[in-house]
Legacy VTK file of the C-alpha trace (Angstrom):
# vtk DataFile Version 3.0
C-alpha trace
ASCII
DATASET POLYDATA
POINTS 280 float
0.000 0.000 0.000
1.158 3.509 -0.785
2.719 5.067 2.388
0.777 8.275 1.850
-2.477 6.368 1.521
-1.654 4.284 4.597
-0.997 7.439 6.617
-4.254 8.945 5.409
-6.142 5.799 6.425
-4.563 5.823 9.885
-5.424 9.492 10.415
-8.982 8.858 9.233
-9.329 5.887 11.572
-8.048 7.857 14.564
-10.312 10.796 13.784
-13.411 8.609 13.425
-12.498 6.697 16.597
-12.176 9.929 18.571
-15.453 11.165 17.096
-17.147 7.887 18.025
-15.873 8.074 21.609
-17.227 11.621 21.834
-20.685 10.392 20.866
-20.645 7.306 23.079
-19.217 9.066 26.135
-22.654 10.035 27.564
-23.615 6.348 27.556
-20.341 5.412 29.265
-20.889 8.132 31.870
-24.454 6.945 32.468
-23.312 3.365 33.075
-20.611 4.351 35.574
-23.025 6.789 37.244
-25.451 3.896 37.737
-22.916 2.017 39.871
-21.627 5.013 41.850
-22.825 5.962 45.338
-25.615 8.498 44.947
-23.710 11.350 46.639
-20.691 10.852 44.390
-22.392 11.206 40.992
-22.358 15.012 40.795
-19.686 15.620 43.411
-16.749 14.672 41.215
-15.760 14.653 37.556
-14.038 11.304 37.947
-15.562 8.650 35.735
-14.466 5.589 37.704
-16.467 5.142 40.947
-14.768 4.863 44.324
-16.888 1.742 44.904
-19.305 -0.176 42.713
-22.905 -0.093 43.958
-24.626 -2.825 41.931
-27.605 -2.771 44.298
-28.841 0.325 42.449
-30.083 -1.989 39.687
-32.011 -4.142 42.156
-33.512 -1.211 44.042
-34.220 0.700 40.842
-36.068 -2.252 39.321
-38.490 -2.262 42.269
-39.800 1.117 41.087
-42.172 3.071 43.287
-45.494 2.205 44.838
-47.287 -0.857 43.469
-45.531 -0.992 40.104
-41.997 -2.057 39.318
-40.101 -1.604 36.083
-41.095 -5.048 34.897
-44.636 -3.669 34.691
-43.467 -0.533 32.882
-41.436 -2.574 30.384
-44.468 -4.758 29.691
-46.566 -1.659 29.016
-43.854 -0.320 26.716
-43.800 -3.486 24.625
-47.620 -3.498 24.489
-47.401 0.050 23.159
-44.395 -0.258 20.857
-44.829 -3.607 19.082
-48.324 -2.972 17.607
-47.320 0.561 16.598
-44.256 -0.746 14.747
-46.189 -3.497 12.968
-49.113 -1.243 12.021
-46.784 1.502 10.804
-44.790 -0.875 8.610
-47.885 -2.477 7.062
-49.878 0.707 6.477
-46.904 2.686 5.155
-46.055 -0.170 2.799
-49.543 -0.218 1.257
-49.784 3.564 0.933
-46.311 3.785 -0.600
-47.166 0.974 -3.020
-50.216 2.898 -4.172
-48.296 6.123 -4.752
-45.380 4.389 -6.458
-47.159 1.936 -8.754
-50.720 3.173 -9.476
-52.264 6.062 -11.331
-55.344 7.703 -9.874
-56.946 11.171 -9.888
-55.153 13.866 -7.876
-52.195 11.589 -7.229
-49.679 14.439 -7.507
-51.536 16.919 -5.257
-52.264 14.218 -2.670
-48.621 13.173 -2.571
-47.526 16.805 -2.256
-50.065 17.324 0.537
-48.730 14.287 2.355
-45.130 15.494 2.056
-46.132 18.959 3.263
-47.203 17.460 6.600
-43.499 16.865 7.302
-43.107 20.641 7.672
-46.036 20.953 10.089
-44.825 21.447 13.693
-46.253 18.965 16.160
-47.202 21.808 18.502
-49.730 23.048 15.917
-51.767 19.838 15.891
-51.408 18.680 19.487
-54.518 20.517 20.770
-56.955 19.553 17.974
-55.580 16.006 18.067
-56.154 15.836 21.823
-59.730 17.094 21.418
-60.363 14.554 18.645
-59.062 11.650 20.701
-61.038 12.841 23.711
-64.254 12.845 21.666
-63.482 9.307 20.505
-62.982 8.234 24.124
-59.391 7.154 23.514
-57.716 9.040 26.352
-55.875 6.883 28.888
-55.593 4.116 26.275
-53.028 3.252 23.628
-55.460 3.998 20.790
-53.947 7.475 20.137
-50.794 5.584 19.155
-52.348 2.567 17.423
-54.826 4.327 15.139
-52.434 6.881 13.566
-50.018 4.015 12.925
-52.821 2.027 11.267
-53.637 4.978 8.993
-50.009 5.653 7.939
-49.938 9.231 9.194
-46.133 9.403 9.256
-45.277 10.833 5.851
-41.550 10.241 6.348
-41.973 6.464 6.255
-44.308 6.595 3.256
-41.853 8.806 1.364
-38.933 6.506 2.229
-40.788 3.453 0.880
-42.010 5.316 -2.220
-38.434 6.192 -3.091
-37.416 2.579 -2.598
-40.271 1.316 -4.819
-39.218 3.749 -7.540
-35.798 2.115 -7.597
-37.320 -1.265 -8.494
-37.885 -1.805 -12.255
-41.514 -1.996 -13.342
-40.563 -4.906 -15.592
-40.771 -7.144 -12.540
-44.389 -6.087 -11.964
-45.291 -6.702 -15.597
-43.629 -10.123 -15.596
-45.535 -11.080 -12.439
-48.841 -9.938 -13.966
-48.145 -12.045 -17.060
-47.636 -15.027 -14.738
-51.099 -14.465 -13.265
-50.391 -12.315 -10.215
-52.821 -9.627 -9.144
-51.764 -6.337 -7.539
-51.680 -7.786 -4.032
-49.599 -10.773 -5.147
-47.177 -8.487 -6.946
-46.637 -6.611 -3.717
-46.322 -9.614 -1.405
-44.459 -12.029 -3.681
-42.285 -9.765 -5.820
-41.821 -6.321 -4.303
-41.927 -7.056 -0.579
-38.830 -9.316 -0.554
-36.933 -6.610 -2.443
-38.097 -3.832 -0.117
-37.327 -5.644 3.148
-34.266 -3.438 3.892
-36.453 -0.322 3.674
-39.254 -1.946 5.705
-36.754 -2.942 8.399
-35.456 0.632 8.427
-39.011 1.853 8.998
-39.437 -0.629 11.848
-36.170 0.430 13.498
-36.989 4.140 13.277
-40.502 3.636 14.615
-39.318 1.304 17.381
-36.784 3.831 18.624
-39.141 6.808 18.370
-42.051 5.073 20.074
-39.861 3.518 22.772
-38.533 6.983 23.647
-41.979 8.600 23.451
-42.553 10.894 26.406
-44.559 13.980 25.475
-47.531 12.261 23.810
-47.548 9.491 26.416
-47.664 12.134 29.141
-50.650 13.817 27.463
-52.754 10.778 26.565
-51.995 8.386 29.449
-52.861 9.361 33.010
-52.987 6.007 34.821
-49.765 4.816 36.413
-50.775 1.237 35.608
-50.428 2.076 31.887
-47.210 4.086 32.071
-44.388 3.123 29.678
-40.762 3.146 30.802
-40.246 6.817 29.931
-43.001 7.935 32.299
-41.947 5.372 34.894
-38.486 6.936 34.993
-39.954 10.399 35.356
-42.248 9.251 38.162
-39.311 7.974 40.222
-37.851 11.496 40.163
-41.060 13.024 41.545
-41.626 10.420 44.218
-39.157 11.588 46.834
-37.410 14.763 47.884
-33.993 13.102 47.553
-33.570 11.839 44.013
-31.708 8.539 43.876
-29.791 9.261 40.701
-27.855 6.004 40.653
-31.118 4.043 40.553
-32.499 6.292 37.809
-29.291 5.897 35.801
-29.434 2.140 36.334
-32.955 1.939 34.939
-31.960 4.263 32.112
-29.187 1.835 31.177
-31.642 -1.060 31.252
-34.192 0.897 29.208
-31.789 1.509 26.318
-30.652 -2.114 26.058
-33.608 -3.152 23.834
-32.877 -0.212 21.516
-29.214 -1.139 21.224
-30.047 -4.811 20.676
-32.620 -4.094 17.966
-30.325 -1.693 16.148
-27.304 -3.996 16.081
-29.332 -7.085 15.177
-30.833 -5.279 12.173
-27.871 -3.013 11.411
-27.026 -4.616 8.068
-30.586 -4.240 6.763
-30.832 -0.731 8.185
-27.674 0.486 6.432
-28.706 -1.209 3.201
-32.175 0.350 3.334
-30.867 3.858 3.937
-28.063 3.535 1.370
-30.275 2.270 -1.458
-33.365 4.420 -0.875
-33.830 6.820 -3.773
-31.421 5.068 -6.134
-33.023 4.273 -9.467
-32.083 1.327 -11.616
LINES 1 281
280 0 1 2 3 4 5 6 7 8 9 10 11 12 13 14 15 16 17 18 19 20 21 22 23 24 25 26 27 28 29 30 31 32 33 34 35 36 37 38 39 40 41 42 43 44 45 46 47 48 49 50 51 52 53 54 55 56 57 58 59 60 61 62 63 64 65 66 67 68 69 70 71 72 73 74 75 76 77 78 79 80 81 82 83 84 85 86 87 88 89 90 91 92 93 94 95 96 97 98 99 100 101 102 103 104 105 106 107 108 109 110 111 112 113 114 115 116 117 118 119 120 121 122 123 124 125 126 127 128 129 130 131 132 133 134 135 136 137 138 139 140 141 142 143 144 145 146 147 148 149 150 151 152 153 154 155 156 157 158 159 160 161 162 163 164 165 166 167 168 169 170 171 172 173 174 175 176 177 178 179 180 181 182 183 184 185 186 187 188 189 190 191 192 193 194 195 196 197 198 199 200 201 202 203 204 205 206 207 208 209 210 211 212 213 214 215 216 217 218 219 220 221 222 223 224 225 226 227 228 229 230 231 232 233 234 235 236 237 238 239 240 241 242 243 244 245 246 247 248 249 250 251 252 253 254 255 256 257 258 259 260 261 262 263 264 265 266 267 268 269 270 271 272 273 274 275 276 277 278 279
């Protein structure tokens, strides 16, 4: 290898490594804070604890009151899994319609859908709350399920439309000649090819819904239905002395599913993002 090129590669590697450490440092700090004595967390800048307090994970898991974090994690999965599945399915069908069919007002409807990406969430939060209240959906997970069922997230629809446009229409025509209808073309021909993009949609929605705090705080008012995000916040309000090591411990536990999902599907995620929008 050319010495100049080797030097450039080494410098690039060191720079990216330092940049990566900078991004991952908050997670490292959170882990070590979870095993520090509570009074030591903000009293010193030292990362390594004077003693390891692993009991913070046990005490933190017990939660507060009648509900422990096992209950909050169960609620989170009950909330997140249907939202992810419904979002993937509904966005796939809507994107398929925009990408492969011709119908009246297709262009204006697609432009209207894309324009919702520029609409601040603060503008619609009050009318959306009133609508869900009239439907009787407050203090349930319906305000999360129903929008996912109706493919209201234009970002996911746009991502899948761009991916569909990169697949040659010749495949559709060949499938139709073999006797496939529109649904069979989608499920048998296009869906296997779009799996990287669908997995990307699932990962994005999983992470966003798992971290959901604001909407969960507005629509859910029973502690028995709290997800992990609200469970963590409730532990901070429960006592005058905040046990930060227990909160950090449960924060570490709460991000483990996100890290696991991302790394298990990393290859598909990178492929879906890299190939979206590329035309054959």
